[in-house]
Structures are given as C-alpha cells and as structure tokens.
C-alpha positions as YAML, in Angstrom:
chain: A
units: angstrom
residues:
- id: 1
  name: MET
  ca: [7.94, -56.66, 67.95]
- id: 2
  name: LEU
  ca: [11.49, -55.84, 65.78]
- id: 3
  name: LYS
  ca: [10.12, -57.81, 62.81]
- id: 4
  name: THR
  ca: [6.78, -55.66, 63.04]
- id: 5
  name: PHE
  ca: [8.79, -52.61, 62.94]
- id: 6
  name: PHE
  ca: [10.78, -53.72, 59.91]
- id: 7
  name: SER
  ca: [7.86, -54.73, 58.07]
- id: 8
  name: LEU
  ca: [6.15, -51.27, 58.92]
- id: 9
  name: LEU
  ca: [9.08, -49.47, 58.04]
- id: 10
  name: VAL
  ca: [9.35, -51.06, 54.68]
- id: 11
  name: CYS
  ca: [5.73, -50.17, 54.02]
- id: 12
  name: LEU
  ca: [6.45, -46.76, 54.89]
- id: 13
  name: SER
  ca: [9.13, -46.81, 52.39]
- id: 14
  name: ALA
  ca: [7.54, -48.47, 49.59]
- id: 15
  name: PHE
  ca: [4.53, -45.49, 50.19]
- id: 16
  name: SER
  ca: [7.30, -43.00, 50.01]
- id: 17
  name: LEU
  ca: [8.74, -44.16, 46.71]
- id: 18
  name: VAL
  ca: [4.89, -44.61, 45.09]
- id: 19
  name: CYS
  ca: [4.09, -40.82, 46.21]
- id: 20
  name: PHE
  ca: [7.61, -39.60, 44.79]
- id: 21
  name: ALA
  ca: [6.88, -41.46, 41.41]
- id: 22
  name: LEU
  ca: [3.69, -39.80, 41.04]
- id: 23
  name: PHE
  ca: [5.00, -36.52, 42.09]
- id: 24
  name: LEU
  ca: [7.53, -36.82, 39.13]
- id: 25
  name: PHE
  ca: [4.80, -38.32, 36.74]
- id: 26
  name: TYR
  ca: [2.69, -35.06, 37.19]
- id: 27
  name: SER
  ca: [5.35, -32.87, 37.37]
- id: 28
  name: GLU
  ca: [6.47, -33.75, 34.34]
- id: 29
  name: ASN
  ca: [3.34, -34.03, 32.42]
- id: 30
  name: ARG
  ca: [2.64, -29.96, 33.79]
- id: 31
  name: LYS
  ca: [5.90, -29.25, 32.20]
- id: 32
  name: LEU
  ca: [5.31, -30.94, 29.17]
- id: 33
  name: PHE
  ca: [1.88, -29.53, 28.97]
- id: 34
  name: SER
  ca: [3.41, -26.17, 29.41]
- id: 35
  name: ILE
  ca: [5.89, -26.46, 26.96]
- id: 36
  name: ALA
  ca: [3.00, -27.63, 24.45]
- id: 37
  name: SER
  ca: [1.06, -24.39, 24.97]
- id: 38
  name: LEU
  ca: [4.11, -22.22, 24.47]
- id: 39
  name: ASN
  ca: [4.83, -23.99, 21.66]
- id: 40
  name: ARG
  ca: [0.87, -23.48, 20.52]
- id: 41
  name: GLU
  ca: [1.43, -20.20, 21.18]
- id: 42
  name: THR
  ca: [4.73, -19.37, 19.41]
- id: 43
  name: ASN
  ca: [4.61, -21.61, 16.42]
- id: 44
  name: PRO
  ca: [5.31, -19.36, 13.35]
- id: 45
  name: GLU
  ca: [2.80, -21.16, 11.44]
- id: 46
  name: GLU
  ca: [-0.20, -20.02, 13.64]
- id: 47
  name: SER
  ca: [1.04, -16.73, 15.18]
- id: 48
  name: ALA
  ca: [3.39, -13.73, 13.87]
- id: 49
  name: GLY
  ca: [6.20, -11.43, 15.59]
- id: 50
  name: PRO
  ca: [6.27, -7.81, 14.85]
- id: 51
  name: THR
  ca: [7.00, -8.03, 11.24]
- id: 52
  name: GLY
  ca: [5.97, -11.33, 10.69]
- id: 53
  name: ARG
  ca: [3.67, -12.81, 7.99]
- id: 54
  name: PRO
  ca: [-0.05, -12.85, 9.99]
- id: 55
  name: GLY
  ca: [-0.68, -16.60, 11.02]
- id: 56
  name: LYS
  ca: [-3.50, -19.10, 10.59]
- id: 57
  name: SER
  ca: [-5.30, -18.86, 13.85]
- id: 58
  name: LEU
  ca: [-5.98, -15.05, 13.59]
- id: 59
  name: ASP
  ca: [-8.92, -13.55, 13.32]
- id: 60
  name: PRO
  ca: [-10.35, -11.02, 10.95]
- id: 61
  name: CYS
  ca: [-9.61, -7.33, 12.02]
- id: 62
  name: ALA
  ca: [-12.32, -5.61, 13.00]
- id: 63
  name: ASP
  ca: [-14.69, -3.25, 10.37]
- id: 64
  name: VAL
  ca: [-13.90, -0.34, 12.48]
- id: 65
  name: PRO
  ca: [-9.89, -0.54, 13.74]
- id: 66
  name: PRO
  ca: [-10.07, -0.16, 17.40]
- id: 67
  name: ASN
  ca: [-7.06, 2.45, 18.00]
- id: 68
  name: LEU
  ca: [-8.18, 5.06, 15.44]
- id: 69
  name: GLN
  ca: [-7.48, 8.59, 16.98]
- id: 70
  name: GLY
  ca: [-9.91, 10.54, 14.72]
- id: 71
  name: VAL
  ca: [-8.80, 13.81, 14.16]
- id: 72
  name: LEU
  ca: [-4.68, 14.25, 13.65]
- id: 73
  name: GLN
  ca: [-2.58, 17.45, 14.32]
- id: 74
  name: VAL
  ca: [-0.02, 17.91, 11.21]
- id: 75
  name: GLU
  ca: [2.63, 20.50, 10.88]
- id: 76
  name: PHE
  ca: [4.88, 20.81, 7.74]
- id: 77
  name: ARG
  ca: [7.29, 23.48, 9.27]
- id: 78
  name: THR
  ca: [9.66, 21.29, 10.76]
- id: 79
  name: ASN
  ca: [13.37, 20.41, 9.86]
- id: 80
  name: ARG
  ca: [12.18, 16.68, 9.68]
- id: 81
  name: THR
  ca: [14.54, 14.04, 8.09]
- id: 82
  name: LEU
  ca: [14.15, 10.62, 6.36]
- id: 83
  name: GLN
  ca: [16.07, 9.32, 9.34]
- id: 84
  name: ASP
  ca: [13.81, 10.96, 12.21]
- id: 85
  name: VAL
  ca: [11.21, 9.06, 10.24]
- id: 86
  name: ARG
  ca: [13.09, 5.88, 10.47]
- id: 87
  name: ASN
  ca: [13.69, 6.18, 13.95]
- id: 88
  name: HIS
  ca: [9.72, 7.04, 14.49]
- id: 89
  name: VAL
  ca: [8.29, 4.33, 12.82]
- id: 90
  name: GLY
  ca: [10.94, 2.00, 11.30]
- id: 91
  name: PRO
  ca: [10.75, -0.55, 13.96]
- id: 92
  name: PHE
  ca: [7.30, -1.78, 12.79]
- id: 93
  name: LEU
  ca: [8.01, -1.87, 9.25]
- id: 94
  name: GLN
  ca: [9.48, -4.55, 7.28]
- id: 95
  name: GLN
  ca: [11.95, -3.73, 4.59]
- id: 96
  name: GLY
  ca: [10.47, -1.90, 1.42]
- id: 97
  name: GLY
  ca: [7.51, 0.05, 3.64]
- id: 98
  name: ARG
  ca: [5.79, -3.19, 4.31]
- id: 99
  name: TYR
  ca: [3.51, -3.69, 6.85]
- id: 100
  name: ARG
  ca: [1.08, -6.51, 8.78]
- id: 101
  name: PRO
  ca: [-1.09, -6.42, 11.75]
- id: 102
  name: THR
  ca: [0.13, -8.78, 14.34]
- id: 103
  name: SER
  ca: [-2.76, -8.94, 16.76]
- id: 104
  name: CYS
  ca: [-5.44, -9.72, 13.64]
- id: 105
  name: ARG
  ca: [-5.53, -10.57, 9.65]
- id: 106
  name: ALA
  ca: [-5.81, -7.53, 7.83]
- id: 107
  name: LYS
  ca: [-9.23, -7.68, 5.77]
- id: 108
  name: GLN
  ca: [-7.48, -5.99, 2.62]
- id: 109
  name: LYS
  ca: [-3.94, -6.07, 1.15]
- id: 110
  name: VAL
  ca: [-3.38, -2.49, 0.00]
- id: 111
  name: ALA
  ca: [-0.44, -1.04, -2.15]
- id: 112
  name: VAL
  ca: [-0.07, 2.75, -1.85]
- id: 113
  name: ILE
  ca: [1.20, 4.13, -5.01]
- id: 114
  name: ILE
  ca: [2.96, 7.58, -5.13]
- id: 115
  name: PRO
  ca: [3.82, 9.39, -8.47]
- id: 116
  name: PHE
  ca: [6.79, 10.96, -7.72]
- id: 117
  name: ARG
  ca: [9.79, 13.27, -9.22]
- id: 118
  name: ASN
  ca: [12.15, 15.70, -6.98]
- id: 119
  name: ARG
  ca: [9.64, 15.84, -3.75]
- id: 120
  name: TYR
  ca: [12.13, 14.42, -1.29]
- id: 121
  name: GLU
  ca: [10.66, 16.94, 1.60]
- id: 122
  name: HIS
  ca: [7.11, 16.07, 0.94]
- id: 123
  name: LEU
  ca: [7.75, 12.61, 0.87]
- id: 124
  name: THR
  ca: [9.38, 12.89, 4.43]
- id: 125
  name: HIS
  ca: [6.29, 14.62, 5.83]
- id: 126
  name: TRP
  ca: [3.94, 12.15, 4.04]
- id: 127
  name: LEU
  ca: [5.89, 9.23, 5.12]
- id: 128
  name: HIS
  ca: [5.92, 10.66, 8.99]
- id: 129
  name: TYR
  ca: [2.42, 11.05, 8.93]
- id: 130
  name: VAL
  ca: [0.76, 8.24, 6.82]
- id: 131
  name: HIS
  ca: [2.81, 5.16, 7.93]
- id: 132
  name: PRO
  ca: [1.36, 5.57, 11.58]
- id: 133
  name: VAL
  ca: [-2.41, 6.23, 10.06]
- id: 134
  name: LEU
  ca: [-2.23, 3.17, 8.09]
- id: 135
  name: MET
  ca: [-0.85, 0.92, 10.91]
- id: 136
  name: ARG
  ca: [-3.83, 2.05, 13.27]
- id: 137
  name: GLN
  ca: [-5.89, 1.14, 10.25]
- id: 138
  name: GLN
  ca: [-4.72, -2.46, 10.40]
- id: 139
  name: LEU
  ca: [-3.64, -2.58, 6.81]
- id: 140
  name: ASP
  ca: [-1.37, -5.25, 5.44]
- id: 141
  name: TYR
  ca: [0.13, -2.62, 3.15]
- id: 142
  name: GLY
  ca: [3.11, -1.73, 1.13]
- id: 143
  name: VAL
  ca: [4.35, 2.14, -0.16]
- id: 144
  name: TYR
  ca: [5.47, 2.30, -3.55]
- id: 145
  name: VAL
  ca: [7.21, 5.57, -4.56]
- id: 146
  name: ILE
  ca: [7.38, 5.53, -8.52]
- id: 147
  name: ASN
  ca: [10.02, 7.93, -9.38]
- id: 148
  name: GLN
  ca: [10.22, 9.45, -13.13]
- id: 149
  name: ASP
  ca: [13.55, 9.44, -14.56]
- id: 150
  name: GLY
  ca: [14.93, 12.47, -16.25]
- id: 151
  name: ASP
  ca: [13.32, 15.78, -16.93]
- id: 152
  name: GLY
  ca: [11.06, 15.54, -19.82]
- id: 153
  name: ALA
  ca: [7.18, 16.42, -19.09]
- id: 154
  name: PHE
  ca: [5.77, 14.59, -16.05]
- id: 155
  name: ASN
  ca: [3.05, 12.00, -16.57]
- id: 156
  name: ARG
  ca: [1.64, 11.00, -13.50]
- id: 157
  name: ALA
  ca: [-1.08, 8.79, -14.85]
- id: 158
  name: LYS
  ca: [1.49, 6.48, -16.55]
- id: 159
  name: LEU
  ca: [3.50, 6.52, -13.06]
- id: 160
  name: MET
  ca: [0.49, 5.29, -11.56]
- id: 161
  name: ASN
  ca: [-0.14, 2.61, -13.94]
- id: 162
  name: ILE
  ca: [3.47, 1.50, -13.43]
- id: 163
  name: GLY
  ca: [2.93, 1.13, -9.66]
- id: 164
  name: PHE
  ca: [-0.15, -0.97, -10.22]
- id: 165
  name: VAL
  ca: [2.14, -3.54, -12.29]
- id: 166
  name: GLU
  ca: [4.99, -3.20, -10.08]
- id: 167
  name: ALA
  ca: [3.20, -3.61, -6.78]
- id: 168
  name: LEU
  ca: [1.44, -6.82, -8.49]
- id: 169
  name: ILE
  ca: [4.66, -8.57, -9.28]
- id: 170
  name: GLU
  ca: [5.86, -8.34, -5.67]
- id: 171
  name: TYR
  ca: [2.67, -9.26, -3.83]
- id: 172
  name: ASP
  ca: [-0.94, -10.13, -4.28]
- id: 173
  name: TYR
  ca: [-2.12, -6.76, -3.30]
- id: 174
  name: ASP
  ca: [-6.32, -6.59, -4.01]
- id: 175
  name: CYS
  ca: [-6.49, -2.37, -3.37]
- id: 176
  name: PHE
  ca: [-4.73, 0.25, -4.88]
- id: 177
  name: VAL
  ca: [-4.45, 3.57, -3.32]
- id: 178
  name: PHE
  ca: [-2.85, 6.40, -5.26]
- id: 179
  name: SER
  ca: [-2.20, 9.34, -3.34]
- id: 180
  name: ASP
  ca: [-0.18, 12.54, -4.47]
- id: 181
  name: VAL
  ca: [2.62, 13.04, -1.93]
- id: 182
  name: ASP
  ca: [1.80, 16.38, -0.73]
- id: 183
  name: LEU
  ca: [-1.50, 15.29, 0.37]
- id: 184
  name: VAL
  ca: [-1.97, 13.87, 4.23]
- id: 185
  name: PRO
  ca: [-4.98, 13.21, 5.90]
- id: 186
  name: ILE
  ca: [-5.89, 14.67, 9.18]
- id: 187
  name: ASP
  ca: [-8.56, 12.20, 10.28]
- id: 188
  name: ASP
  ca: [-7.53, 8.50, 10.31]
- id: 189
  name: ARG
  ca: [-10.85, 7.36, 10.43]
- id: 190
  name: ASN
  ca: [-10.59, 8.18, 6.66]
- id: 191
  name: LEU
  ca: [-9.83, 4.57, 5.67]
- id: 192
  name: TYR
  ca: [-7.51, 3.48, 3.19]
- id: 193
  name: ARG
  ca: [-9.52, 0.74, 1.79]
- id: 194
  name: CYS
  ca: [-11.30, -0.13, -1.04]
- id: 195
  name: SER
  ca: [-15.09, -0.72, -1.41]
- id: 196
  name: ASP
  ca: [-17.56, -2.11, -4.12]
- id: 197
  name: HIS
  ca: [-17.04, 1.05, -6.25]
- id: 198
  name: PRO
  ca: [-14.02, 3.19, -6.69]
- id: 199
  name: ARG
  ca: [-13.46, 5.59, -3.91]
- id: 200
  name: HIS
  ca: [-12.31, 9.34, -3.98]
- id: 201
  name: LEU
  ca: [-10.61, 9.92, -0.32]
- id: 202
  name: SER
  ca: [-9.40, 13.30, -0.47]
- id: 203
  name: VAL
  ca: [-12.72, 14.75, -0.51]
- id: 204
  name: ALA
  ca: [-11.97, 18.43, 1.57]
- id: 205
  name: VAL
  ca: [-8.13, 19.80, 0.93]
- id: 206
  name: ASP
  ca: [-7.72, 22.61, 3.14]
- id: 207
  name: LYS
  ca: [-6.45, 24.45, -0.08]
- id: 208
  name: PHE
  ca: [-10.20, 24.63, -1.09]
- id: 209
  name: ASN
  ca: [-11.56, 25.65, 2.11]
- id: 210
  name: PHE
  ca: [-12.60, 21.92, 2.72]
- id: 211
  name: ILE
  ca: [-15.05, 22.18, -0.05]
- id: 212
  name: LEU
  ca: [-15.31, 19.56, -2.74]
- id: 213
  name: PRO
  ca: [-14.53, 21.45, -5.80]
- id: 214
  name: TYR
  ca: [-16.93, 19.98, -8.35]
- id: 215
  name: ALA
  ca: [-18.98, 16.70, -8.20]
- id: 216
  name: THR
  ca: [-16.90, 14.15, -10.40]
- id: 217
  name: ILE
  ca: [-13.52, 15.00, -9.14]
- id: 218
  name: PHE
  ca: [-11.25, 12.16, -8.46]
- id: 219
  name: GLY
  ca: [-7.95, 13.71, -8.02]
- id: 220
  name: GLY
  ca: [-5.46, 13.90, -5.07]
- id: 221
  name: VAL
  ca: [-5.95, 10.40, -3.16]
- id: 222
  name: SER
  ca: [-8.21, 7.45, -4.33]
- id: 223
  name: ALA
  ca: [-8.82, 4.05, -4.07]
- id: 224
  name: LEU
  ca: [-9.76, 1.20, -6.42]
- id: 225
  name: SER
  ca: [-9.74, -2.47, -6.03]
- id: 226
  name: LYS
  ca: [-7.43, -4.57, -8.81]
- id: 227
  name: GLN
  ca: [-10.70, -5.74, -10.58]
- id: 228
  name: GLN
  ca: [-11.82, -2.03, -10.70]
- id: 229
  name: PHE
  ca: [-8.63, -1.04, -12.14]
- id: 230
  name: LEU
  ca: [-8.66, -3.72, -14.93]
- id: 231
  name: LYS
  ca: [-12.35, -3.09, -15.62]
- id: 232
  name: VAL
  ca: [-11.36, 0.65, -16.66]
- id: 233
  name: ASN
  ca: [-7.85, -0.33, -18.26]
- id: 234
  name: GLY
  ca: [-6.18, 1.43, -15.63]
- id: 235
  name: PHE
  ca: [-5.28, 5.29, -16.30]
- id: 236
  name: SER
  ca: [-4.56, 6.86, -19.41]
- id: 237
  name: ASN
  ca: [-0.79, 6.89, -20.42]
- id: 238
  name: THR
  ca: [-1.35, 9.84, -22.82]
- id: 239
  name: PHE
  ca: [-1.83, 12.86, -20.38]
- id: 240
  name: TRP
  ca: [1.35, 14.50, -20.40]
- id: 241
  name: GLY
  ca: [1.80, 17.81, -18.30]
- id: 242
  name: TRP
  ca: [-0.38, 18.87, -15.68]
- id: 243
  name: GLY
  ca: [-4.20, 18.09, -15.40]
- id: 244
  name: GLY
  ca: [-6.71, 15.99, -17.09]
- id: 245
  name: GLU
  ca: [-6.03, 12.46, -16.25]
- id: 246
  name: ASP
  ca: [-7.95, 12.29, -12.97]
- id: 247
  name: ASP
  ca: [-11.42, 13.44, -14.86]
- id: 248
  name: ASP
  ca: [-10.52, 10.77, -17.56]
- id: 249
  name: MET
  ca: [-10.43, 8.07, -15.09]
- id: 250
  name: SER
  ca: [-13.73, 9.53, -13.34]
- id: 251
  name: GLN
  ca: [-15.28, 9.16, -17.20]
- id: 252
  name: ARG
  ca: [-14.07, 5.82, -17.21]
- id: 253
  name: ILE
  ca: [-15.56, 4.79, -14.30]
- id: 254
  name: SER
  ca: [-18.97, 6.06, -15.57]
- id: 255
  name: TYR
  ca: [-18.69, 4.29, -18.69]
- id: 256
  name: ARG
  ca: [-17.79, 1.06, -17.05]
- id: 257
  name: ARG
  ca: [-21.22, 1.64, -15.08]
- id: 258
  name: MET
  ca: [-19.51, 2.21, -11.43]
- id: 259
  name: PHE
  ca: [-19.73, 5.26, -9.37]
- id: 260
  name: ILE
  ca: [-17.42, 7.18, -7.13]
- id: 261
  name: SER
  ca: [-18.24, 6.84, -3.25]
- id: 262
  name: ARG
  ca: [-16.83, 8.90, -0.69]
- id: 263
  name: PRO
  ca: [-16.27, 9.51, 2.81]
- id: 264
  name: ASP
  ca: [-17.96, 12.48, 4.66]
- id: 265
  name: SER
  ca: [-16.63, 15.75, 4.37]
- id: 266
  name: VAL
  ca: [-15.42, 15.80, 8.11]
- id: 267
  name: THR
  ca: [-13.56, 12.71, 7.99]
- id: 268
  name: GLY
  ca: [-11.99, 13.39, 4.56]
- id: 269
  name: ARG
  ca: [-10.22, 16.01, 5.18]
- id: 270
  name: TYR
  ca: [-6.49, 16.34, 4.05]
- id: 271
  name: LYS
  ca: [-4.04, 19.17, 4.26]
- id: 272
  name: MET
  ca: [-1.77, 20.04, 1.46]
- id: 273
  name: ILE
  ca: [2.03, 20.87, 1.48]
- id: 274
  name: GLN
  ca: [2.40, 24.02, -0.23]
- id: 275
  name: HIS
  ca: [4.47, 24.38, -2.92]
- id: 276
  name: GLU
  ca: [5.44, 26.00, -6.53]
- id: 277
  name: ARG
  ca: [4.25, 23.91, -9.65]
- id: 278
  name: ASP
  ca: [7.24, 22.06, -10.69]
- id: 279
  name: SER
  ca: [9.09, 22.34, -13.78]
- id: 280
  name: HIS
  ca: [8.26, 20.09, -16.77]
- id: 281
  name: ASN
  ca: [4.90, 19.73, -15.54]
- id: 282
  name: ASP
  ca: [3.03, 22.76, -17.15]
- id: 283
  name: PRO
  ca: [-0.67, 22.61, -17.68]
- id: 284
  name: ASN
  ca: [-1.35, 20.16, -20.47]
- id: 285
  name: PRO
  ca: [-2.68, 21.94, -23.84]
- id: 286
  name: ARG
  ca: [-4.79, 19.51, -24.95]
- id: 287
  name: ARG
  ca: [-6.65, 17.76, -21.74]
- id: 288
  name: VAL
  ca: [-9.84, 19.60, -22.17]
- id: 289
  name: GLN
  ca: [-9.83, 17.78, -25.90]
- id: 290
  name: LYS
  ca: [-8.68, 14.58, -24.60]
- id: 291
  name: LEU
  ca: [-11.39, 14.45, -22.30]
- id: 292
  name: THR
  ca: [-13.91, 14.38, -25.25]
- id: 293
  name: GLU
  ca: [-12.13, 10.95, -26.48]
- id: 294
  name: THR
  ca: [-12.12, 9.16, -23.23]
- id: 295
  name: TYR
  ca: [-14.87, 6.59, -24.29]
- id: 296
  name: SER
  ca: [-13.45, 5.95, -28.10]
- id: 297
  name: ASN
  ca: [-9.68, 5.62, -25.98]
- id: 298
  name: MET
  ca: [-10.18, 3.89, -22.94]
- id: 299
  name: ASP
  ca: [-9.81, 0.15, -24.55]
- id: 300
  name: LYS
  ca: [-6.53, 1.01, -26.22]
- id: 301
  name: ASP
  ca: [-5.10, 3.22, -24.02]
- id: 302
  name: GLY
  ca: [-4.14, 2.38, -20.48]
- id: 303
  name: LEU
  ca: [-2.73, -0.90, -19.00]
- id: 304
  name: ASN
  ca: [-2.60, -2.67, -22.39]
- id: 305
  name: SER
  ca: [-0.56, 0.08, -23.93]
- id: 306
  name: LEU
  ca: [1.78, 0.57, -21.19]
- id: 307
  name: ASN
  ca: [5.11, 0.75, -22.24]
- id: 308
  name: TYR
  ca: [8.27, 1.71, -19.97]
- id: 309
  name: THR
  ca: [11.59, 0.97, -18.44]
- id: 310
  name: VAL
  ca: [12.68, 0.27, -14.75]
- id: 311
  name: ARG
  ca: [16.05, 1.55, -14.21]
- id: 312
  name: GLU
  ca: [16.20, 0.81, -10.35]
- id: 313
  name: ILE
  ca: [14.23, -0.64, -7.56]
- id: 314
  name: ARG
  ca: [15.71, 0.40, -4.16]
- id: 315
  name: LYS
  ca: [14.20, -1.08, -0.94]
- id: 316
  name: ASP
  ca: [14.16, 1.59, 1.91]
- id: 317
  name: LEU
  ca: [12.58, 0.86, 5.15]
- id: 318
  name: LEU
  ca: [10.07, 3.29, 4.63]
- id: 319
  name: TYR
  ca: [9.35, 2.47, 0.75]
- id: 320
  name: THR
  ca: [9.94, 0.84, -2.33]
- id: 321
  name: PHE
  ca: [11.23, 3.20, -4.65]
- id: 322
  name: VAL
  ca: [10.91, 2.39, -8.25]
- id: 323
  name: THR
  ca: [12.76, 5.03, -10.75]
- id: 324
  name: VAL
  ca: [11.51, 4.20, -14.44]
- id: 325
  name: ASP
  ca: [11.88, 5.72, -17.98]
- id: 326
  name: VAL
  ca: [8.32, 6.67, -19.01]
- id: 327
  name: GLN
  ca: [9.58, 7.73, -22.50]
- id: 328
  name: ALA
  ca: [8.95, 11.14, -22.04]
- id: 329
  name: ASP
  ca: [10.60, 12.38, -25.54]
- id: 330
  name: VAL
  ca: [7.46, 11.17, -27.01]
- id: 331
  name: ASP
  ca: [5.44, 14.01, -28.07]
- id: 332
  name: PRO
  ca: [3.15, 15.43, -25.62]
- id: 333
  name: ASP
  ca: [0.26, 16.07, -27.93]
- id: 334
  name: VAL
  ca: [0.82, 12.70, -29.75]
- id: 335
  name: SER
  ca: [-2.52, 10.74, -30.49]
- id: 336
  name: VAL
  ca: [-3.33, 7.25, -29.01]
- id: 337
  name: SER
  ca: [-3.30, 5.59, -32.32]
- id: 338
  name: GLU
  ca: [0.47, 6.70, -32.95]
- id: 339
  name: PHE
  ca: [1.71, 4.77, -30.00]
- id: 340
  name: ASN
  ca: [1.12, 1.68, -32.01]
- id: 341
  name: GLN
  ca: [0.73, -0.58, -28.95]
- id: 342
  name: SER
  ca: [-0.94, -4.03, -28.87]
- id: 343
  name: LYS
  ca: [-4.69, -4.19, -27.17]
- id: 344
  name: SER
  ca: [-4.01, -7.00, -25.04]
- id: 345
  name: GLN
  ca: [-0.58, -6.37, -23.81]
- id: 346
  name: PHE
  ca: [1.87, -3.95, -21.75]
- id: 347
  name: LYS
  ca: [5.58, -4.02, -22.39]
- id: 348
  name: THR
  ca: [8.06, -3.78, -19.48]
- id: 349
  name: SER
  ca: [11.92, -3.73, -19.74]
- id: 350
  name: ARG
  ca: [14.02, -3.72, -16.90]
- id: 351
  name: THR
  ca: [17.89, -2.42, -16.97]
- id: 352
  name: LYS
  ca: [20.04, -4.30, -14.57]
- id: 353
  name: ASN
  ca: [21.04, -2.31, -11.44]
- id: 354
  name: GLU
  ca: [23.19, -2.87, -8.35]
- id: 355
  name: SER
  ca: [20.11, -1.90, -6.19]
- id: 356
  name: SER
  ca: [17.59, -3.68, -8.50]
- id: 357
  name: LEU
  ca: [15.60, -6.63, -6.88]
- id: 358
  name: VAL
  ca: [14.36, -7.88, -10.39]
- id: 359
  name: SER
  ca: [15.76, -9.40, -13.54]
- id: 360
  name: PRO
  ca: [14.99, -8.21, -17.09]
- id: 361
  name: ALA
  ca: [11.39, -9.25, -18.05]
- id: 362
  name: THR
  ca: [8.23, -8.86, -20.26]
- id: 363
  name: HIS
  ca: [4.66, -9.24, -18.28]
- id: 364
  name: ASN
  ca: [1.40, -9.73, -19.97]
- id: 365
  name: SER
  ca: [-1.44, -7.69, -18.29]
- id: 366
  name: LYS
  ca: [-3.79, -10.65, -18.64]
- id: 367
  name: ALA
  ca: [-1.79, -12.32, -16.09]
- id: 368
  name: LEU
  ca: [-3.04, -9.68, -13.47]
...
C-alpha cells in the first residue's frame, strides 16, 4: 500500500513538473513574441518618431488630407513674437523649418521659398499661420527665407532662383512653392503641391476684392515642380525693383507650351498684410519693355546665368535663413548680354561664417 502511494506521488510530481515546464515554455514564447512585435513597431527603419524620417512601411498619404479645416480665421493685429510661434509649432518641427508626416509617406517633397528683406513682423505672422496649414496638408517640406543683403535695388526673382538652388543642395525636393511673405492662405484646402502644370495658388486676394486681376497673372504664391522650373530656366535675374518678373515667368511658361492651373476662387483665397512699399523697391521703369524680350532672353537669363554669394546660412527651428549678396550694384537697366554669363552654368560663391552650414563651392546647374 505504501509502495503504491509512493508511486502515485512520484507520478503526480512528474506531471506537475511537465505542466510547469510547458507553462514556462509558452510564457517565454509569448514574451518573445511580444518583444518581437514591439521591435517591429518601433524599428527606426520601418517607422518614425515625431520628427523622424518616414519609414519603409508607411503607406502614401491620402490625395485629400483628412484633417483639413477649410476656411481659416486669420488676424494680423497682434503682438505675436517669433518665440510665440516657436512655442506654438516648434514641437512638431525639425531645425531649419523642416517637417515630415509620421502616419503616412508624403506625396511630394516641397521647398517653400520666401524672397525677403526687412519684413520680420510679416514673417512672424506667415510662420504662425502657414506652418500648421502645411502640416495638415501632410507635406514633407522645408521653409527657406532668402534674405537679400544690403540696401541695393531689390531683386525678388533672383532671390527665388537662389532659393531653388540652395534648397536642392540640402534635400531632394521635387516641388517648389514661391511665396510672398505678406500673403497668408485663408483656406487650407488650397494644397501647397505641384501638379502637371505650373500652379498659381493666390487666386483671390482680399486687396483685390478676391478677384483675379488678369488672366495671365502668376504673382503672389505659385508652385512649380523641379522639372517645370528647369524647363523655363527659372526666373529672370534682371528685374530689379518692383514688378514684371512674374509676368515674365508667365510668358516663359506659355513659350514652353505649359499652362497655368489654379484652384477655384473660394479655395484660393488669401489675406494680405497691409504695408507701404519698401525702400529700394521702386517700380522698374523698364519692366514693360523687358516683357517684350522674354522669348529672346529666357534661354540665357535665368538659372544658367545665376550669380550670387552666400553670406550666411542660419538654421532656426522655424526656417532656414539664407542671407545672400545678389550683386545689386549692377546697373538695374543693364541688358542680359552685359552680364557675360555662361549659358550652361550658374556661379555660386560662399563666404565662411560661424553660422554657415556649408563650405565654399561652385555648382553646375546641369547637376540639378
């Protein structure tokens, strides 16, 4: 009897040990499975943090971003500061005004180029309102403020050409939005993307009673893909002072057998910050005459004749601020032929600066 009882006890002990071993085996497998799943979710090659690079496993973002708000309330009569804007949108940005969506892969890589001089209050408002719009539009984007050094005649078009070149040095952008600093969209359904043809975004501005001033206008805010911009040789570099450069670009687009696309007059509404015309930005007295020369000049006046010097590149959380010498001491009325530029290259020189992130270099436009 005692022997039978002992045998039964041994069997029960053995069974208990087997059950315990099985329990440990399955528990460890579950643990390993959970860790493996967690690793798959957090693998930096397959996913992204708040400011990380989009991962391999992300699906493309939707054609129509899901979080757009439509009509926006925009107010410029505030004491808003750049630090206020940093506090407002900074947590979502990378240094240099860069952003990528984390839940999907952006459809386009967009460089937003702002030609600039002495408009810091306007820039503060622009950054406050436009950064959130671009984020909701799920763009992989960067903001580049191209600041003209000195007090010479302003050259908006040349600054935009410089922005195109400098942005491509940093990142493989495929879309370029050129925006005046005093224009803020009041509907975020107006997507800052490029399309099959150059796109004029600022269709209806409050200053003009929300009416398109004329059919061929291309000023204010516009978007061109990298290939479209190269096809027209960029903007003219020879429009000094106010006016004419956008109409010249409109003609370049037409001569290259493209047309201007636009959003509707409700979606494409903008609010302009009221201001007086800047000093050293008087109307160009030759702008009308120069528009008759677009066809003959466009192949030799533009990206392939671009000449400038970078004085400083400064990275802020909200933007990349590029200060450049555009050689404004050149006679504003000089003809294109007097520039004596190569047709196949644009020339760029950089001066070293503590804030500069690049070293002196010369770049060939064919590489773009």
